[in-house]
C-alpha positions in Angstrom: -30.1 49.7 33.4 -29.4 53.4 32.9 -26.6 55.4 31.3 -24.8 58.5 32.8 -22.0 60.6 31.7 -19.2 61.7 34.0 -17.6 64.8 32.8 -13.9 66.2 33.3 -14.2 69.8 32.8 -10.5 70.4 32.6 -9.9 68.0 29.7 -13.4 68.2 28.2 -13.6 64.4 28.1 -16.5 62.6 29.3 -17.0 58.8 30.2 -20.2 57.0 30.0 -21.2 54.8 33.1 -23.8 52.1 33.0 -25.6 51.7 36.3 -28.1 49.3 37.5 -31.7 50.5 38.5 -30.9 49.8 42.0 -28.0 52.2 42.0 -30.1 54.8 40.5 -32.7 54.6 43.3 -29.9 54.5 45.8 -28.5 57.6 44.4 -32.0 59.3 44.5 -32.4 58.3 48.0 -29.1 59.8 49.1 -29.9 63.0 47.2 -33.4 63.2 48.8 -32.4 62.3 52.4 -28.5 62.5 52.6 -28.4 62.7 56.4 -31.0 60.1 57.2 -30.5 56.4 57.1 -32.4 55.0 54.2 -33.1 51.6 52.6 -33.8 50.9 49.0 -35.6 47.6 48.0 -33.6 46.1 45.2 -36.7 44.5 43.9 -39.2 47.4 43.9 -37.0 50.3 44.1 -38.9 51.4 47.0 -37.1 54.0 49.2 -37.9 54.0 52.9 -36.3 55.2 56.0 -34.7 52.6 58.0 -36.8 52.7 61.2 -38.9 50.2 63.2 -42.5 50.4 64.0 -43.7 50.1 67.7 -45.8 47.1 68.8 -48.9 49.2 68.7 -48.0 50.5 65.2 -47.7 46.9 63.9 -50.9 45.9 65.5 -52.5 48.8 63.8 -51.3 48.1 60.5 -52.2 44.4 60.8 -55.8 45.4 61.9 -56.2 47.9 59.0 -55.2 45.3 56.4 -57.8 42.9 58.0 -60.4 45.7 57.6 -59.2 46.3 54.0 -59.8 42.5 53.4 -63.3 42.6 54.9 -64.2 45.7 52.8 -63.0 44.0 49.7 -65.2 40.9 50.5 -68.2 43.1 50.8 -67.5 45.1 47.5 -66.8 41.6 45.7 -70.3 40.3 46.5 -71.8 43.2 44.3 -69.9 42.2 41.3 -71.8 40.4 38.5 -69.5 37.4 37.7 -68.1 34.9 40.0 -64.7 35.3 38.4 -64.6 39.0 39.1 -65.8 38.4 42.7 -63.1 35.9 43.3 -60.5 38.0 41.9 -61.5 41.2 43.7 -61.5 39.4 47.1 -58.5 37.5 46.6 -56.1 40.4 46.4 -56.7 42.1 49.8 -56.9 38.6 51.6 -53.5 37.8 50.0 -52.1 41.2 51.1 -53.5 40.7 54.7 -51.7 37.4 55.1 -48.6 38.6 53.5 -48.3 41.7 55.8 -48.9 39.4 58.8 -46.2 37.0 57.7 -43.6 39.8 56.8 -44.2 41.3 60.3 -43.7 38.0 62.1 -40.9 36.5 60.1 -38.7 39.3 58.9 -38.3 37.8 55.5 -37.1 39.9 52.5 -39.8 40.9 50.0 -38.2 38.8 47.5 -38.4 35.8 49.8 -41.9 36.3 50.6 -43.0 36.4 47.1 -41.1 33.0 46.2 -42.6 31.3 49.2 -44.6 28.1 48.3 -46.8 26.0 50.4 -44.2 23.3 50.6 -42.1 25.7 52.5 -44.6 26.2 55.2 -44.3 23.8 58.0 -47.6 24.2 59.9 -46.5 21.5 62.5 -43.2 23.2 63.4 -44.5 26.6 62.8 -41.4 27.4 60.5 -40.9 28.8 57.0 -38.0 27.7 54.8 -36.3 30.1 52.6 -35.1 28.3 49.5 -35.5 30.9 46.7 -36.4 34.4 45.9 -38.3 36.2 43.2 -36.9 39.3 41.8 -36.9 41.2 38.5 -39.5 38.9 37.1 -37.8 35.5 37.8 -36.9 33.0 40.4 -33.5 32.8 41.7 -31.4 31.3 44.6 -31.4 33.0 47.9 -29.5 36.3 48.1 -26.4 34.5 49.8 -25.5 31.2 51.5 -26.8 32.4 54.7 -30.0 33.6 53.3 -31.3 29.9 52.7 -32.6 29.3 56.3 -35.6 28.2 58.5 -37.4 30.9 60.3 -40.1 30.2 63.1 -43.2 32.3 63.0 -45.5 33.4 65.8 -48.9 31.5 66.6 -51.0 34.4 65.2 -49.0 34.3 61.8 -49.5 30.7 61.7 -53.1 31.0 62.1 -53.5 33.6 59.4 -51.5 31.4 57.0 -53.7 28.3 57.8 -56.8 30.5 57.1 -55.4 31.8 54.0 -54.4 28.2 52.7 -58.1 27.4 53.1 -59.5 30.4 51.2 -56.9 30.5 48.5 -57.5 28.6 45.3 -53.9 27.8 44.8 -53.0 25.5 47.7 -51.0 22.6 46.1 -47.3 22.2 47.6 -45.8 23.9 44.5 -48.1 26.7 44.6 -46.9 30.2 45.5 -48.5 31.2 49.0 -48.8 34.9 47.9 -49.9 35.2 44.4 -52.4 36.8 41.9 -55.8 35.4 41.6 -54.5 33.2 38.6 -51.6 31.9 40.7 -48.9 34.1 39.1 -46.2 35.8 41.1 -46.7 39.1 42.5 -44.5 42.1 41.9 -43.0 43.8 44.9 -44.2 47.3 43.7 -47.8 46.1 43.4 -47.7 44.7 46.9 -46.3 48.0 48.3 -48.9 50.3 46.2 -52.1 48.1 46.6 -51.5 46.3 49.9 -49.0 47.7 52.3 -49.3 51.5 51.7 -53.2 51.5 51.8 -53.1 49.6 55.0 -50.6 52.1 56.5 -52.6 54.9 55.3 -55.7 53.5 57.0 -53.6 52.9 60.2 -52.3 56.6 60.1 -48.7 55.4 59.3 -46.3 56.8 56.6 -43.3 55.5 54.9 -44.4 51.9 55.7 -43.1 49.1 53.4 -42.1 45.4 53.5 -38.5 46.4 54.5 -39.6 48.4 57.3 -41.6 45.5 58.7 -38.4 43.3 58.2 -36.4 45.9 60.1 -39.1 46.0 62.7 -38.9 42.2 63.3 -35.3 42.5 63.8 -35.4 45.3 66.2 -38.3 43.6 68.2 -36.1 40.6 68.6 -33.3 42.5 70.0 -35.4 44.4 72.2 -36.9 41.2 73.5 -33.5 40.1 74.7 -32.5 37.8 71.7 -28.8 37.7 71.2 -27.2 39.2 68.1 -25.9 36.0 66.6 -29.4 34.4 66.6 -30.9 37.5 65.1 -28.3 37.5 62.4 -29.3 33.9 61.5 -33.1 34.5 61.4 -32.4 37.6 59.3 -30.3 35.7 56.9 -27.5 38.4 57.1 -24.1 37.5 55.7 -22.3 37.9 59.2 -23.1 39.0 62.6 -21.2 42.4 61.8 -24.0 43.2 59.3 -26.7 42.8 61.8 -24.7 44.9 64.3 -24.3 47.6 62.0 -27.8 47.7 60.7 -29.4 47.4 64.2 -26.8 49.5 66.3 -29.8 51.6 67.3 -31.5 48.6 69.0 -28.5 47.3 70.8 -27.0 50.7 72.2 -27.4 51.2 75.9 -26.7 54.1 78.2 -23.0 54.3 78.8 -23.6 54.9 82.5 -24.8 51.4 82.8 -21.2 50.1 82.2 -19.8 51.8 85.3 -22.7 50.6 87.4 -22.0 47.0 86.1 -18.5 47.2 86.9 -19.0 48.3 90.4 -21.3 45.4 91.0 -18.7 43.1 89.8 -16.0 44.6 91.9 -18.3 44.3 94.9 -18.9 40.5 94.2 -22.5 41.1 93.3 
């Protein structure tokens, strides 16, 4: 929490206003980029432009995170103790699995960090969102519509299966993405130590978990998925929210409307 003072220069009075950290980050984002659409992660305070990556950029990011995991495994083999080797290799492998899952499911950062193995259905290829992890504690999902089941792609499912074998924490109640000791990860650490290094290696800037979520939604719409289905998969409160956020992805040249009308009038 932060305290600000609003001054009335005519009366000389001033009033204190208490703001949440999210409000502070949002204000900072507007001051920095007032005319560019921005998103602020409520958990990590990460400020990113609201933009979607291309298919090739997502592939490059995933490949970069896989390369970082391989590099970490090689470096871990040079460490003296077994505990140090396991801890060092664990982080990058975990980040790689998390990045792939984020890109292929569109889950919020807080939902990814609260995911347990009991929420992963390897038979149906679905993830169940039942909780979120934010501000150091577990909580119910963001809204009623946030509790949902999300199908994932075959490549993400394969990565999760591999990660389950490698991870020392694989009981049904264990977190899918966690520290070497099984404790929850923080959104800021995931961005700083996992996503950003992978983005840098892939020559991408401004990449975060929220960008991957936005990319997922944009790709679904570009693939022809209807707005209502995308809204359900994203866990939005309503279709209108989805339409507002992804207006750029559903806009079409206005000239097409006249052409469609002409075809209709011609009975085609």
